[in-house]
Backbone as a chain_set.jsonl record, in Angstrom:
{"seq": "MRSNGLIIAIDGPAGAGKSTVARELARRLGYVYVDTGAMYRVVGLLAREQGIDAGNGAQLGELAGRLAIRFEALADGTQRVLVDSRDVTAAIREQEVGEWASRVSTRAEVRERMVAAQREIGGAGGVVLEGRDIGTVVFPDADVKFFLEASAAERGRRRHHQLLGRGEAADLRQIAAEIEGRDRRDQAREHSPLRCAPDALRLDSTGLSAAQVVDEMLRRCRDAERARGARQQKP", "coords": {"N": [[289.863, 99.092, 111.741], [288.398, 102.325, 111.398], [286.426, 103.806, 114.012], [285.054, 106.105, 114.375], [283.61, 107.233, 112.321], [283.22, 108.447, 108.913], [285.857, 109.601, 106.697], [285.692, 112.483, 104.96], [286.351, 114.147, 102.013], [286.57, 117.299, 100.529], [287.355, 118.974, 97.754], [288.478, 121.675, 95.585], [288.468, 124.684, 93.516], [289.237, 128.155, 94.442], [286.557, 129.978, 95.852], [284.461, 128.32, 95.128], [282.586, 127.556, 96.909], [283.186, 125.76, 98.905], [283.698, 125.96, 101.729], [281.234, 126.767, 102.818], [279.441, 124.637, 102.155], [280.802, 122.447, 103.208], [280.866, 122.991, 105.94], [278.122, 122.918, 106.574], [277.481, 120.313, 105.78], [279.029, 118.827, 107.583], [277.762, 119.576, 109.943], [275.212, 118.434, 109.613], [275.827, 115.762, 109.54], [276.913, 115.403, 111.997], [279.632, 115.592, 112.296], [283.13, 116.556, 112.602], [284.297, 119.648, 111.343], [286.829, 120.728, 109.195], [288.645, 123.328, 108.014], [290.999, 123.393, 105.853], [292.188, 125.272, 104.253], [292.212, 127.531, 105.819], [294.342, 127.037, 107.452], [296.578, 127.407, 105.824], [296.173, 130.062, 105.323], [296.713, 131.11, 107.826], [299.481, 130.688, 107.981], [300.25, 132.364, 105.871], [299.367, 134.864, 106.866], [300.952, 135.178, 109.219], [303.507, 135.081, 108.073], [303.499, 137.371, 106.507], [303.211, 139.325, 108.521], [305.587, 138.96, 109.905], [307.491, 139.594, 108.107], [308.566, 137.693, 106.359], [309.83, 136.412, 103.373], [307.726, 135.41, 100.706], [308.74, 133.499, 99.031], [310.667, 132.14, 100.375], [311.29, 129.145, 101.222], [312.508, 127.658, 103.32], [312.39, 129.309, 105.65], [309.627, 129.701, 105.767], [308.734, 127.087, 106.109], [309.825, 126.526, 108.617], [308.401, 128.349, 110.138], [305.746, 127.384, 109.748], [305.993, 124.912, 110.986], [306.137, 125.421, 113.707], [303.754, 126.501, 114.495], [300.813, 126.462, 116.44], [297.883, 125.565, 115.552], [294.427, 125.85, 116.002], [291.02, 124.847, 115.874], [287.966, 126.133, 116.915], [284.774, 125.279, 117.67], [281.715, 127.085, 117.49], [278.56, 127.985, 119.045], [276.747, 128.828, 117.127], [277.337, 127.438, 114.882], [279.508, 128.32, 113.431], [283.107, 128.818, 113.268], [285.96, 129.54, 115.303], [289.281, 130.49, 114.574], [292.27, 129.754, 115.98], [295.58, 130.604, 116.754], [298.332, 129.767, 118.5], [296.885, 130.597, 120.757], [295.894, 133.035, 119.929], [293.233, 134.776, 118.454], [292.539, 134.598, 115.169], [290.542, 134.671, 113.367], [289.089, 136.66, 111.89], [291.189, 138.125, 110.743], [292.524, 136.384, 108.953], [290.839, 136.266, 106.803], [291.064, 138.448, 105.24], [291.477, 140.01, 102.056], [294.1, 140.383, 101.068], [295.556, 138.619, 102.632], [294.615, 136.217, 101.687], [295.858, 136.155, 99.184], [298.528, 135.96, 99.991], [298.404, 133.479, 101.255], [297.933, 131.814, 99.057], [300.378, 132.047, 97.75], [302.334, 131.148, 99.636], [301.517, 128.575, 99.971], [302.486, 127.151, 97.859], [304.932, 126.236, 98.497], [306.917, 123.457, 99.216], [307.917, 122.891, 101.75], [306.122, 124.092, 103.466], [303.713, 122.797, 102.827], [304.257, 120.129, 103.517], [304.339, 120.207, 106.318], [301.787, 121.164, 106.941], [300.158, 119.173, 105.826], [300.836, 116.97, 107.435], [299.806, 117.869, 109.883], [297.094, 118.03, 109.233], [296.466, 115.365, 108.716], [296.774, 114.318, 111.243], [294.706, 115.601, 112.6], [292.405, 114.661, 111.25], [292.577, 111.876, 111.059], [291.232, 109.985, 112.666], [288.667, 109.832, 111.76], [285.126, 110.619, 111.16], [284.92, 113.208, 110.123], [284.896, 116.172, 108.117], [286.815, 117.442, 105.676], [287.997, 120.26, 103.936], [289.595, 121.613, 101.045], [292.365, 121.915, 98.834], [293.832, 119.703, 98.145], [292.923, 117.455, 99.47], [291.621, 114.989, 98.847], [293.48, 113.932, 97.121], [296.101, 114.017, 98.136], [296.325, 114.481, 101.014], [294.372, 112.752, 102.248], [294.24, 110.297, 100.423], [292.866, 107.926, 100.515], [290.354, 108.54, 101.406], [286.984, 108.087, 102.548], [284.803, 109.204, 101.197], [284.802, 111.346, 98.433], [284.672, 114.597, 97.109], [284.632, 116.921, 94.409], [284.313, 120.172, 94.147], [283.172, 122.675, 92.052], [282.803, 125.765, 90.156], [281.785, 128.234, 87.777], [284.216, 130.692, 86.718], [283.251, 133.305, 86.652], [281.015, 133.154, 88.321], [282.227, 132.475, 90.737], [283.762, 134.74, 91.221], [281.725, 136.636, 91.53], [280.47, 135.701, 93.855], [282.511, 135.994, 95.768], [282.864, 138.754, 95.696], [280.367, 139.628, 96.637], [280.499, 138.563, 99.202], [282.601, 140.025, 100.398], [281.578, 142.641, 100.286], [279.431, 142.28, 101.975], [280.725, 142.131, 104.378], [281.424, 144.672, 104.762], [283.688, 145.568, 103.441], [285.774, 147.225, 101.047], [285.484, 146.461, 97.61], [286.43, 145.396, 94.409], [285.035, 144.136, 91.585], [286.274, 143.323, 89.16], [288.972, 143.211, 89.877], [288.874, 141.225, 91.826], [288.045, 139.025, 90.288], [290.306, 138.743, 88.65], [292.228, 138.081, 90.581], [291.25, 135.634, 91.497], [291.487, 134.081, 89.189], [294.261, 134.127, 88.992], [294.973, 132.74, 91.327], [293.887, 130.265, 90.71], [295.576, 129.482, 88.594], [298.056, 129.294, 89.921], [297.464, 127.335, 91.841], [296.89, 125.103, 90.236], [299.208, 124.752, 88.797], [301.331, 124.414, 90.518], [304.192, 122.651, 91.754], [304.113, 120.894, 93.922], [301.538, 119.004, 95.262], [299.348, 119.798, 93.411], [296.244, 121.427, 92.475], [293.727, 119.285, 91.613], [291.218, 117.081, 90.344], [290.432, 114.174, 92.057], [290.515, 110.849, 90.713], [288.462, 109.199, 91.679], [286.606, 110.902, 92.743], [283.458, 112.576, 93.25], [282.309, 114.812, 90.988], [281.06, 118.04, 91.261], [279.241, 120.73, 90.042], [278.63, 123.837, 91.175], [277.543, 126.083, 90.074], [274.821, 128.131, 89.693], [273.393, 126.642, 91.515], [271.939, 126.304, 94.78], [273.447, 126.442, 98.063], [272.199, 124.616, 99.724], [271.146, 122.735, 97.94], [273.483, 121.578, 96.92], [274.574, 120.488, 99.27], [272.591, 118.625, 99.92], [272.91, 116.738, 97.865], [275.519, 115.865, 98.4], [275.118, 114.803, 100.942], [273.465, 112.598, 100.451], [275.254, 110.898, 99.118], [277.116, 110.488, 101.163], [275.569, 109.244, 103.147], [275.006, 106.857, 101.866], [277.587, 105.804, 101.801], [278.068, 105.52, 104.531], [276.175, 103.54, 105.188], [277.146, 101.406, 103.662], [279.611, 101.043, 104.861], [278.798, 100.314, 107.433], [277.598, 97.869, 106.865], [279.824, 96.373, 106.092], [281.217, 96.258, 108.487], [279.59, 94.626, 109.974], [279.893, 92.141, 108.941], [281.007, 88.796, 109.541]], "CA": [[288.923, 99.973, 111.03], [288.026, 103.484, 112.193], [285.134, 103.692, 114.668], [284.472, 107.428, 114.587], [282.887, 107.723, 111.16], [283.899, 108.573, 107.628], [286.696, 110.738, 106.304], [285.071, 113.067, 103.769], [287.229, 115.148, 101.397], [285.947, 118.223, 99.572], [288.364, 119.806, 97.101], [287.98, 122.544, 94.531], [289.139, 125.987, 93.399], [288.795, 129.251, 95.3], [285.262, 130.577, 95.57], [283.47, 127.35, 94.651], [281.597, 127.341, 97.959], [283.572, 124.605, 99.71], [283.551, 126.183, 103.165], [279.807, 126.813, 103.163], [278.805, 123.319, 102.095], [281.509, 121.537, 104.114], [280.414, 123.294, 107.302], [276.754, 122.434, 106.729], [277.512, 118.856, 105.687], [279.538, 118.337, 108.863], [276.713, 119.774, 110.956], [274.126, 117.477, 109.411], [276.336, 114.427, 109.846], [277.458, 115.367, 113.347], [281.071, 115.405, 112.141], [284.015, 117.709, 112.782], [284.612, 120.368, 110.106], [288.19, 121.269, 109.176], [288.94, 124.202, 106.879], [292.457, 123.34, 105.719], [292.647, 126.525, 103.651], [292.467, 128.479, 106.899], [295.669, 126.765, 107.997], [297.529, 128.086, 104.947], [295.982, 131.497, 105.542], [297.447, 131.452, 109.054], [300.901, 130.792, 107.615], [300.386, 133.589, 105.081], [299.218, 136.022, 107.758], [302.132, 135.317, 110.082], [304.665, 135.386, 107.23], [303.398, 138.796, 106.159], [303.467, 140.129, 109.715], [306.973, 138.809, 110.346], [308.388, 140.023, 107.04], [309.202, 136.559, 105.696], [309.586, 136.404, 101.931], [306.821, 134.324, 100.308], [309.492, 132.499, 98.287], [311.698, 131.535, 101.221], [310.712, 127.909, 101.701], [313.086, 127.229, 104.59], [311.814, 130.108, 106.735], [308.193, 129.436, 105.827], [308.571, 125.764, 106.692], [310.122, 126.637, 110.046], [307.244, 129.039, 110.718], [304.591, 126.476, 109.748], [306.241, 123.809, 111.893], [306.01, 125.778, 115.118], [302.447, 127.091, 114.778], [299.791, 125.616, 117.064], [296.616, 126.033, 114.987], [293.308, 125.146, 116.614], [289.682, 125.261, 115.463], [287.031, 126.098, 118.042], [283.388, 125.358, 117.195], [280.84, 127.983, 118.23], [277.18, 127.518, 119.139], [275.989, 129.175, 115.92], [277.799, 126.607, 113.776], [280.728, 128.864, 112.859], [284.328, 128.427, 113.961], [287.06, 130.473, 115.52], [290.598, 129.932, 114.269], [293.224, 130.233, 116.971], [296.97, 130.217, 116.557], [299.038, 130.094, 119.74], [295.879, 131.258, 121.606], [295.449, 134.292, 119.32], [292.091, 134.622, 117.559], [292.867, 135.193, 113.866], [289.406, 134.339, 112.51], [288.806, 137.754, 110.965], [292.405, 138.571, 110.052], [292.921, 135.503, 107.84], [289.876, 136.388, 105.705], [291.366, 139.638, 104.451], [291.809, 139.667, 100.678], [295.552, 140.314, 100.886], [296.031, 137.399, 103.277], [294.31, 135.143, 100.755], [296.913, 136.134, 98.178], [299.713, 135.422, 100.658], [298.188, 132.041, 101.457], [298.106, 131.155, 97.767], [301.801, 132.005, 97.416], [303.129, 130.317, 100.55], [301.084, 127.176, 99.862], [303.223, 126.487, 96.789], [306.208, 125.777, 99.027], [306.855, 122.082, 99.707], [308.197, 122.871, 103.188], [304.869, 124.448, 104.151], [302.708, 121.765, 102.594], [304.607, 118.928, 104.285], [303.954, 120.403, 107.714], [300.341, 121.286, 107.027], [299.572, 117.858, 105.544], [301.02, 116.165, 108.644], [298.855, 118.354, 110.882], [295.746, 117.673, 108.796], [296.29, 113.92, 108.93], [296.629, 114.1, 112.679], [293.378, 116.073, 112.981], [291.312, 113.907, 110.641], [292.842, 110.451, 110.896], [290.316, 109.122, 113.412], [287.385, 109.772, 111.067], [284.084, 111.505, 111.639], [285.434, 114.529, 109.811], [284.771, 116.728, 106.774], [287.937, 118.347, 105.416], [287.918, 120.901, 102.618], [290.824, 122.284, 100.655], [292.766, 121.776, 97.44], [294.509, 118.418, 97.895], [292.524, 116.512, 100.515], [291.361, 113.675, 98.271], [294.59, 113.465, 96.289], [297.368, 113.942, 98.88], [296.182, 114.371, 102.47], [293.681, 111.49, 102.491], [293.9, 109.674, 99.137], [291.964, 106.809, 100.767], [289.144, 109.047, 102.058], [285.795, 107.269, 102.277], [283.992, 109.907, 100.201], [285.529, 112.49, 97.872], [283.938, 115.503, 96.227], [285.372, 118.028, 93.798], [283.307, 121.21, 93.955], [283.637, 123.746, 91.174], [281.825, 126.726, 89.652], [282.405, 129.08, 86.756], [285.039, 131.774, 87.263], [282.392, 134.472, 86.84], [280.197, 132.916, 89.506], [283.088, 132.524, 91.919], [284.088, 136.148, 91.439], [280.522, 137.307, 92.039], [280.261, 135.28, 95.246], [283.528, 136.612, 96.611], [282.544, 140.18, 95.727], [279.216, 139.768, 97.528], [280.957, 138.256, 100.555], [283.382, 141.153, 100.904], [280.666, 143.759, 100.507], [278.644, 141.954, 103.156], [281.552, 142.385, 105.56], [281.728, 146.095, 104.8], [285.003, 145.823, 102.86], [285.79, 147.713, 99.668], [285.729, 145.333, 96.714], [286.31, 145.65, 92.985], [284.712, 142.845, 90.994], [287.274, 142.95, 88.158], [290.192, 142.832, 90.579], [288.613, 139.942, 92.47], [288.053, 138.006, 89.236], [291.696, 138.553, 88.238], [292.923, 137.388, 91.662], [290.782, 134.249, 91.499], [292.128, 133.407, 88.053], [295.668, 133.957, 89.34], [295.07, 131.657, 92.306], [293.638, 129.016, 89.98], [296.791, 129.124, 87.85], [299.079, 128.862, 90.883], [297.044, 126.072, 92.461], [296.93, 124.02, 89.262], [300.542, 124.605, 88.208], [302.388, 124.217, 91.504], [304.855, 121.347, 91.662], [303.724, 120.041, 95.036], [300.11, 118.904, 95.559], [298.541, 120.704, 92.59], [294.795, 121.263, 92.498], [293.158, 118.447, 90.571], [290.122, 116.237, 90.792], [290.807, 112.766, 92.216], [289.763, 110.009, 89.772], [287.284, 108.606, 92.305], [285.793, 111.949, 93.37], [282.23, 113.015, 92.587], [282.479, 116.191, 90.54], [279.828, 118.803, 91.39], [279.314, 122.126, 89.6], [277.668, 124.576, 91.992], [277.037, 127.249, 89.351], [273.37, 128.121, 89.584], [272.786, 125.834, 92.564], [272.038, 126.831, 96.136], [274.276, 125.623, 98.945], [271.37, 123.517, 100.222], [271.061, 121.708, 96.899], [274.773, 120.886, 96.875], [274.703, 119.685, 100.489], [271.675, 117.485, 99.82], [273.538, 115.731, 97.002], [276.643, 115.305, 99.142], [274.615, 114.019, 102.064], [273.007, 111.305, 99.924], [276.423, 110.069, 98.856], [277.73, 110.132, 102.445], [274.705, 108.265, 103.813], [275.252, 105.578, 101.174], [278.889, 105.307, 102.251], [277.918, 105.084, 105.921], [275.472, 102.259, 105.189], [278.064, 100.394, 103.141], [280.62, 100.816, 105.895], [278.149, 99.566, 108.498], [277.414, 96.49, 106.406], [281.139, 95.71, 106.128], [281.584, 96.015, 109.882], [278.738, 93.57, 110.523], [280.285, 90.843, 108.381], [281.85, 88.038, 110.471]], "C": [[288.517, 101.128, 111.948], [286.632, 103.308, 112.782], [284.403, 105.018, 114.769], [283.714, 107.982, 113.39], [283.785, 107.868, 109.95], [284.909, 109.709, 107.615], [286.145, 111.232, 104.977], [285.945, 114.209, 103.268], [286.441, 115.995, 100.405], [287.045, 119.132, 99.033], [287.717, 120.687, 96.051], [288.678, 123.886, 94.545], [288.561, 127.03, 94.343], [287.421, 129.755, 94.87], [284.191, 129.632, 95.096], [282.383, 127.078, 95.681], [281.928, 126.201, 98.895], [283.303, 124.806, 101.196], [282.092, 126.131, 103.589], [279.201, 125.418, 103.203], [279.49, 122.331, 103.04], [281.039, 121.74, 105.548], [279.01, 122.722, 107.545], [276.687, 120.908, 106.655], [277.988, 118.253, 107.007], [278.477, 118.475, 109.948], [275.633, 118.713, 110.838], [274.547, 116.042, 109.708], [276.775, 114.284, 111.304], [278.954, 115.134, 113.362], [281.825, 116.695, 112.481], [284.305, 118.328, 111.419], [286.007, 120.964, 110.209], [288.411, 122.047, 107.879], [290.453, 124.257, 106.717], [293.008, 124.601, 105.069], [292.957, 127.565, 104.701], [293.857, 128.282, 107.479], [296.748, 127.437, 107.146], [297.399, 129.606, 105.068], [296.71, 131.957, 106.812], [298.931, 131.613, 108.752], [301.137, 132.071, 106.812], [300.314, 134.838, 105.933], [300.467, 136.24, 108.586], [303.386, 135.639, 109.281], [304.673, 136.858, 106.855], [303.76, 139.666, 107.36], [304.937, 140.093, 110.13], [307.988, 139.156, 109.259], [309.14, 138.891, 106.373], [308.836, 136.562, 104.223], [308.749, 135.195, 101.55], [307.532, 133.233, 99.513], [310.544, 131.779, 99.098], [311.131, 130.278, 101.881], [311.212, 127.487, 103.065], [312.463, 127.981, 105.765], [310.322, 129.857, 106.879], [307.918, 128.076, 106.463], [308.816, 125.776, 108.186], [308.952, 127.311, 110.759], [306.064, 128.082, 110.837], [304.758, 125.363, 110.781], [306.058, 124.145, 113.349], [304.667, 126.414, 115.465], [301.51, 126.063, 115.402], [298.433, 126.162, 116.619], [295.479, 125.183, 115.555], [291.993, 125.729, 116.1], [288.737, 125.1, 116.646], [285.615, 126.304, 117.515], [282.569, 126.264, 118.106], [279.394, 127.488, 118.158], [276.374, 127.793, 117.877], [276.439, 128.395, 114.691], [279.048, 127.121, 113.092], [281.928, 128.4, 113.687], [285.211, 129.628, 114.217], [288.347, 129.749, 115.169], [291.592, 130.581, 115.215], [294.616, 129.746, 116.613], [297.751, 130.711, 117.763], [298.168, 130.97, 120.642], [295.406, 132.604, 121.072], [294.298, 134.015, 118.353], [292.391, 135.359, 116.253], [291.728, 134.995, 112.867], [289.142, 135.414, 111.467], [290.025, 138.111, 110.124], [292.737, 137.701, 108.85], [291.965, 135.591, 106.659], [290.081, 137.656, 104.88], [291.845, 139.218, 103.058], [293.305, 139.508, 100.467], [296.129, 139.044, 101.52], [295.742, 136.191, 102.392], [295.363, 135.024, 99.672], [298.214, 135.574, 98.763], [299.591, 133.916, 100.839], [298.414, 131.274, 100.171], [299.583, 131.027, 97.415], [302.58, 131.065, 98.335], [302.75, 128.84, 100.415], [301.765, 126.437, 98.723], [304.522, 125.882, 97.29], [306.063, 124.387, 99.648], [307.052, 122.025, 101.222], [306.943, 123.188, 104.003], [303.862, 123.314, 104.03], [303.002, 120.495, 103.408], [304.142, 119.051, 105.726], [302.441, 120.513, 107.878], [299.648, 119.944, 106.78], [299.691, 116.957, 106.771], [300.011, 116.57, 109.718], [297.426, 117.952, 110.516], [295.469, 116.183, 108.973], [296.101, 113.598, 110.402], [295.227, 114.495, 113.14], [292.289, 115.116, 112.499], [291.448, 112.406, 110.615], [291.869, 109.524, 111.588], [288.962, 108.984, 112.736], [286.344, 110.674, 111.708], [284.399, 112.953, 111.345], [285.161, 114.886, 108.353], [285.903, 117.732, 106.6], [287.77, 118.957, 104.035], [289.197, 121.652, 102.33], [291.095, 122.13, 99.174], [293.286, 120.37, 97.117], [294.107, 117.348, 98.902], [292.361, 115.105, 99.944], [292.492, 113.11, 97.435], [295.866, 113.233, 97.083], [297.153, 113.678, 100.371], [295.53, 113.048, 102.852], [293.27, 110.865, 101.158], [292.969, 108.471, 99.286], [290.708, 107.259, 101.521], [287.932, 108.224, 101.642], [284.915, 107.879, 101.2], [284.772, 111.134, 99.741], [284.605, 113.295, 96.959], [284.914, 116.514, 95.624], [284.327, 119.062, 93.408], [283.879, 122.337, 93.111], [282.48, 124.664, 90.802], [282.542, 127.571, 88.615], [283.196, 130.195, 87.42], [284.197, 133.012, 87.538], [281.547, 134.336, 88.099], [281.02, 133.003, 90.778], [283.495, 133.951, 92.247], [282.918, 136.905, 92.029], [280.286, 136.966, 93.505], [281.247, 135.964, 96.179], [283.267, 138.101, 96.76], [281.408, 140.439, 96.705], [279.625, 139.535, 98.979], [281.708, 139.431, 101.165], [282.501, 142.364, 101.182], [279.826, 143.529, 101.756], [279.396, 142.186, 104.449], [281.955, 143.849, 105.667], [283.082, 146.46, 104.24], [284.86, 146.343, 101.432], [286.161, 146.562, 98.749], [285.481, 145.739, 95.273], [286.148, 144.313, 92.271], [285.767, 142.404, 89.989], [288.58, 142.51, 88.812], [290.033, 141.46, 91.237], [288.671, 138.816, 91.448], [289.485, 137.696, 88.79], [292.478, 137.782, 89.296], [292.521, 135.92, 91.718], [291.429, 133.468, 90.355], [293.605, 133.161, 88.33], [295.869, 132.828, 90.335], [294.828, 130.305, 91.635], [294.902, 128.549, 89.266], [297.869, 128.612, 88.797], [298.724, 127.502, 91.479], [297.197, 124.895, 91.508], [298.346, 123.736, 88.771], [301.632, 124.298, 89.225], [302.922, 122.781, 91.44], [304.351, 120.386, 92.72], [302.213, 120.13, 95.283], [299.263, 119.87, 94.736], [297.047, 120.415, 92.733], [294.367, 120.41, 91.313], [292.075, 117.574, 91.18], [290.614, 114.791, 90.892], [289.948, 111.911, 91.291], [288.48, 109.437, 90.359], [286.419, 109.617, 93.044], [284.527, 112.214, 92.56], [282.377, 114.488, 92.252], [281.122, 116.899, 90.574], [280.063, 120.238, 90.956], [278.217, 122.897, 90.325], [277.121, 125.823, 91.304], [275.521, 127.133, 89.216], [272.659, 127.284, 90.622], [272.908, 126.545, 93.91], [272.943, 125.918, 96.951], [273.482, 124.421, 99.446], [271.263, 122.39, 99.207], [272.35, 120.902, 96.814], [274.93, 119.976, 98.091], [273.8, 118.463, 100.437], [272.284, 116.364, 98.981], [274.711, 115.068, 97.715], [276.16, 114.383, 100.254], [274.118, 112.649, 101.601], [274.187, 110.368, 99.699], [277.065, 109.6, 100.179], [276.89, 109.105, 103.198], [274.868, 106.889, 103.178], [276.556, 104.958, 101.663], [278.825, 104.818, 103.693], [277.221, 103.728, 105.999], [276.382, 101.132, 104.699], [279.126, 100.046, 104.177], [280.041, 99.993, 107.048], [277.965, 98.112, 108.126], [278.725, 95.724, 106.448], [281.522, 95.353, 107.548], [280.788, 94.866, 110.492], [279.105, 92.191, 110.0], [281.208, 90.117, 109.365], [283.277, 87.924, 109.958]], "O": [[288.314, 100.925, 113.145], [285.753, 102.733, 112.141], [283.252, 105.058, 115.204], [283.221, 109.108, 113.45], [284.949, 107.468, 109.961], [284.83, 110.648, 108.407], [286.13, 110.498, 103.989], [286.245, 115.138, 104.019], [285.732, 115.467, 99.548], [287.595, 119.958, 99.761], [286.564, 120.483, 95.671], [289.406, 124.196, 95.489], [287.521, 126.811, 94.965], [287.155, 129.936, 93.682], [283.113, 130.074, 94.698], [281.373, 126.446, 95.371], [281.052, 125.715, 99.61], [282.744, 123.927, 101.852], [281.755, 125.52, 104.603], [278.526, 125.055, 104.167], [278.826, 121.467, 103.613], [280.837, 120.774, 106.283], [278.746, 122.12, 108.587], [275.92, 120.284, 107.388], [277.412, 117.278, 107.49], [278.318, 117.581, 110.78], [275.187, 118.157, 111.842], [273.722, 115.209, 110.081], [276.984, 113.171, 111.786], [279.494, 114.558, 114.306], [281.235, 117.766, 112.626], [284.533, 117.609, 110.447], [286.333, 121.628, 111.194], [288.368, 121.481, 106.787], [291.12, 125.066, 107.362], [294.16, 124.967, 105.301], [293.851, 128.392, 104.519], [294.483, 129.235, 107.943], [297.719, 127.972, 107.68], [298.379, 130.339, 104.934], [297.255, 133.06, 106.858], [299.565, 132.563, 109.212], [302.115, 132.781, 107.047], [301.1, 135.767, 105.751], [300.988, 137.353, 108.653], [304.242, 136.388, 109.751], [305.716, 137.512, 106.879], [304.521, 140.625, 107.234], [305.467, 141.078, 110.644], [309.195, 139.027, 109.463], [310.244, 139.099, 105.868], [307.665, 136.699, 103.868], [309.015, 134.083, 102.006], [306.98, 132.147, 99.338], [311.241, 130.907, 98.581], [310.561, 130.344, 102.97], [310.432, 127.008, 103.888], [312.056, 127.372, 106.755], [309.807, 129.807, 107.996], [306.987, 127.928, 107.256], [308.103, 125.116, 108.942], [308.559, 126.897, 111.85], [305.449, 127.977, 111.899], [303.78, 124.921, 111.383], [305.842, 123.247, 114.163], [304.458, 126.825, 116.606], [301.43, 124.926, 114.94], [297.897, 127.093, 117.221], [295.562, 123.955, 115.584], [291.865, 126.939, 115.916], [288.714, 124.055, 117.296], [285.289, 127.364, 116.981], [282.704, 126.223, 119.328], [279.054, 126.669, 117.305], [275.42, 127.072, 117.584], [275.976, 128.661, 113.582], [279.606, 126.424, 112.245], [281.776, 127.683, 114.676], [285.213, 130.598, 113.46], [288.494, 128.554, 115.427], [291.736, 131.803, 115.246], [294.795, 128.596, 116.211], [297.826, 131.912, 118.02], [298.639, 131.951, 121.216], [294.582, 133.255, 121.715], [294.39, 133.111, 117.524], [292.486, 136.586, 116.231], [291.927, 135.135, 111.66], [288.988, 135.107, 110.284], [289.903, 138.371, 108.927], [293.186, 138.216, 107.826], [292.258, 135.034, 105.601], [289.345, 137.903, 103.926], [292.528, 138.206, 102.902], [293.738, 138.595, 99.763], [297.082, 138.465, 100.999], [296.532, 135.247, 102.351], [295.727, 133.916, 99.279], [298.916, 134.806, 98.104], [300.543, 133.17, 100.608], [299.019, 130.202, 100.183], [300.0, 130.018, 96.848], [303.397, 130.274, 97.864], [303.558, 127.959, 100.708], [301.639, 125.217, 98.622], [305.151, 125.097, 96.581], [305.199, 124.164, 100.496], [306.428, 121.209, 101.901], [306.729, 122.633, 105.08], [303.235, 122.92, 105.014], [302.081, 119.865, 103.927], [303.608, 118.096, 106.291], [301.882, 120.007, 108.851], [298.666, 119.618, 107.447], [298.741, 116.252, 107.111], [299.431, 115.712, 110.383], [296.641, 117.577, 111.386], [294.361, 115.792, 109.341], [295.342, 112.695, 110.752], [294.627, 113.812, 113.97], [291.362, 114.797, 113.243], [290.522, 111.715, 110.189], [291.689, 108.387, 111.152], [288.182, 108.105, 113.102], [286.628, 111.396, 112.664], [284.186, 113.829, 112.183], [285.189, 114.028, 107.471], [285.949, 118.751, 107.289], [287.44, 118.259, 103.076], [289.809, 122.246, 103.219], [290.181, 122.204, 98.353], [293.197, 119.906, 95.98], [294.88, 116.426, 99.159], [292.899, 114.142, 100.492], [292.469, 111.932, 97.077], [296.644, 112.342, 96.743], [297.739, 112.749, 100.926], [296.062, 112.305, 103.678], [292.094, 110.894, 100.796], [292.352, 108.038, 98.313], [290.07, 106.453, 102.198], [287.866, 107.725, 100.519], [284.344, 107.16, 100.38], [285.331, 111.869, 100.556], [283.861, 112.739, 96.151], [285.894, 116.906, 96.258], [283.556, 118.864, 92.469], [284.938, 122.883, 93.419], [281.321, 124.372, 91.099], [283.772, 127.615, 88.584], [282.892, 130.599, 88.542], [284.402, 133.694, 88.542], [281.385, 135.295, 88.853], [280.561, 133.543, 91.784], [283.564, 134.329, 93.417], [283.095, 137.727, 92.928], [279.943, 137.838, 94.304], [280.874, 136.453, 97.245], [283.434, 138.65, 97.849], [281.48, 141.366, 97.512], [279.154, 140.229, 99.88], [281.476, 139.79, 102.32], [282.664, 143.034, 102.202], [279.543, 144.464, 102.505], [278.79, 142.411, 105.497], [282.728, 144.226, 106.548], [283.591, 147.546, 104.52], [283.947, 145.954, 100.704], [287.052, 145.773, 99.067], [284.459, 146.344, 94.95], [287.028, 143.456, 92.345], [286.127, 141.227, 89.959], [289.218, 141.557, 88.364], [290.949, 140.638, 91.207], [289.272, 137.773, 91.703], [289.837, 136.535, 88.579], [293.298, 136.927, 88.96], [293.363, 135.055, 91.961], [291.863, 132.331, 90.538], [294.146, 132.121, 87.956], [296.813, 132.048, 90.214], [295.489, 129.319, 91.959], [295.258, 127.372, 89.322], [298.524, 127.61, 88.511], [299.581, 126.626, 91.604], [297.592, 123.806, 91.925], [298.653, 122.612, 88.374], [302.749, 123.955, 88.839], [302.198, 121.839, 91.116], [304.18, 119.197, 92.452], [301.681, 121.22, 95.489], [298.532, 120.682, 95.305], [296.645, 119.301, 93.068], [294.611, 120.762, 90.159], [292.036, 117.365, 92.393], [291.15, 114.247, 89.927], [288.77, 112.212, 91.098], [287.513, 109.211, 89.631], [285.593, 109.241, 93.876], [284.526, 112.091, 91.335], [282.55, 115.317, 93.145], [280.152, 116.418, 89.989], [280.982, 120.894, 91.446], [277.029, 122.648, 90.121], [276.318, 126.547, 91.892], [275.009, 126.146, 88.686], [271.43, 127.219, 90.615], [273.858, 127.292, 94.147], [273.178, 124.768, 96.582], [274.031, 123.327, 99.579], [271.288, 121.216, 99.577], [272.313, 119.682, 96.654], [275.366, 118.832, 97.963], [274.198, 117.379, 100.864], [272.189, 115.19, 99.337], [274.879, 113.85, 97.641], [276.727, 113.313, 100.477], [274.329, 111.649, 102.288], [274.129, 109.189, 100.047], [277.499, 108.453, 100.29], [277.436, 108.195, 103.821], [274.868, 105.874, 103.874], [276.633, 103.754, 101.908], [279.454, 103.819, 104.041], [277.623, 102.864, 106.779], [276.381, 100.037, 105.26], [279.488, 98.881, 104.34], [280.698, 99.094, 107.574], [278.15, 97.222, 108.956], [278.74, 94.545, 106.802], [282.081, 94.285, 107.8], [281.256, 94.207, 111.421], [278.676, 91.181, 110.558], [282.089, 90.738, 109.959], [284.123, 87.318, 110.615]]}, "num_chains": 1, "name": "protein.A"}
């Protein structure tokens, strides 16, 4: 049995607020936070820079297999994303890179390599992982699973506000269209499609603050920790 704590999976569509609540939940639990979407963004960024076609599974898989992706926690609770010692934290958050990530993540060759890396990172427990297929594919036996969603309009508004806050030009209608396109690709892809695991707690964050969502998640995780502790104490 793992001694380092729970494996917590948070899945959901783009813009549902997964990163915000996963980061805060991990902080409050004293767990490691892993943004698996950032890993696909790294592949998308490097594929774009190297001129690799988003449909070329073989080349994308080879690229994904040789990347050394590392997350570095900062004192303010945020993270730096490093790939082969290069800081790509800002670059992978560009809107165009998000579109690339959505396309390359449909390739089985990419997903196989990323899933293996994610299992290696989180297998010891004491971790909060967020993405699209954590509770269904990466860790189907995760101790606690959440599926976080929000209305398409709300997700578009949040993304628009985020981009404006970073000083980037942003068109709300274009953002909404891109989110809907990513939803279709994520749900329809052959390998590891976006779906809610049967044993996941479904949470709709529309109209809720991040703190309210985290509070609900934390209650469920504390219950799971107590149950796990009781099992470990049994002779």
